[in-house]
C-alpha positions in Angstrom: -123.8 19.8 -13.1 -123.2 22.3 -15.9 -120.7 25.2 -15.2 -123.5 27.8 -15.9 -125.8 26.2 -13.3 -123.2 26.1 -10.8 -122.0 29.6 -11.3 -125.5 31.0 -11.1 -126.1 28.7 -7.7 -122.9 30.4 -6.3 -124.1 34.1 -7.7 -127.7 33.3 -5.9 -125.1 33.1 -2.4 -123.0 36.2 -3.1 -126.5 38.1 -3.5 -127.0 38.6 0.0 -123.4 39.4 1.1 -123.5 42.1 -1.9 -126.6 43.5 -0.4 -125.2 43.7 3.2 -121.7 46.0 2.1 -123.6 47.9 0.2 -125.6 48.8 3.2 -122.5 49.8 4.9 -122.1 53.9 3.7 -125.9 53.7 4.1 -126.7 52.6 7.8 -124.4 54.7 10.0 -125.5 53.4 13.2 -123.4 50.4 13.4 -126.2 48.1 15.7 -129.0 49.4 13.6 -126.5 47.8 10.6 -126.2 44.7 12.7 -129.6 44.1 12.9 -130.1 44.6 9.2 -127.5 41.8 8.8 -129.2 39.8 10.5 -132.4 40.2 9.1 -130.7 39.7 5.6 -128.7 36.3 7.5 -132.4 35.2 8.6 -134.2 35.8 5.0 -131.1 33.5 3.1 -131.1 30.8 5.9 -135.2 30.4 5.6 -134.9 29.9 2.0 -132.3 27.5 2.0 -130.8 26.4 5.2 -128.0 23.1 5.6 -127.5 21.3 8.8 -123.8 22.6 8.8 -125.0 26.5 8.5 -125.3 27.4 12.3 -121.6 25.8 12.7 -120.1 27.3 10.6 -121.4 30.8 11.4 -120.5 30.2 15.0 -117.1 29.3 14.1 -116.7 32.1 11.6 -118.2 34.6 14.1 -115.4 33.6 16.6 -112.4 33.4 14.9 -113.0 37.0 13.0 -113.7 38.5 16.5 -110.2 37.3 17.3 -108.3 37.6 13.9 -110.1 41.4 13.3 -109.1 41.6 17.2 -105.6 40.9 16.2 -104.8 42.7 13.0 -106.2 45.9 14.9 -104.0 45.4 17.9 -100.7 44.6 15.6 -102.0 48.1 13.5 -102.3 46.1 10.2 -106.3 47.7 10.4 -108.1 50.2 11.7 -111.8 51.6 12.4 -113.3 54.8 12.3 -116.8 52.8 13.8 -115.6 51.1 16.8 -119.1 49.8 18.7 -117.1 46.3 19.2 -114.6 46.2 21.7 -114.2 49.7 21.0 -111.7 48.7 18.6 -113.9 47.7 15.4 -117.8 47.5 13.7 -119.9 45.3 15.4 -121.4 44.3 11.8 -117.8 43.2 10.4 -117.7 39.9 12.2 -120.9 39.1 11.4 -120.9 39.7 8.2 -117.6 37.7 7.8 -119.4 35.4 9.6 -122.1 34.7 6.8 -118.9 34.8 4.6 -117.9 31.8 5.9 -121.4 30.2 5.1 -121.4 30.7 1.9 -118.4 29.6 0.9 -118.9 26.7 2.1 -121.6 26.7 0.1 -119.7 27.6 -2.7 -117.9 25.0 -2.0 -120.0 22.4 -2.0 -121.7 23.4 -5.4 -118.7 23.0 -7.0 -118.0 19.6 -5.6 -121.8 18.3 -6.9 -121.6 16.2 -9.7 
């Protein structure tokens, strides 16, 4: 696969994450923002889905909840929005979990011959 085609495919995987990040300052309610993220992910998964996507999403969700919690407890990070366990925004691990899926997809694109 040519490099330009790979770059285009990887860019398509990044678009949902960019949209999610751009929504953060505009949707102040963490529950609505989380719902918007879920809608974006459902749309993304309906366009292209691999059987391993869900496993990577769940792994990323659990992993990032644990590590974000540890970072916050260690004083490395602080958040003004604290809707998950009263320490972090609800949407944060959801965003990270989808990033795990996008990274995996990007790696598969780079490995394709």
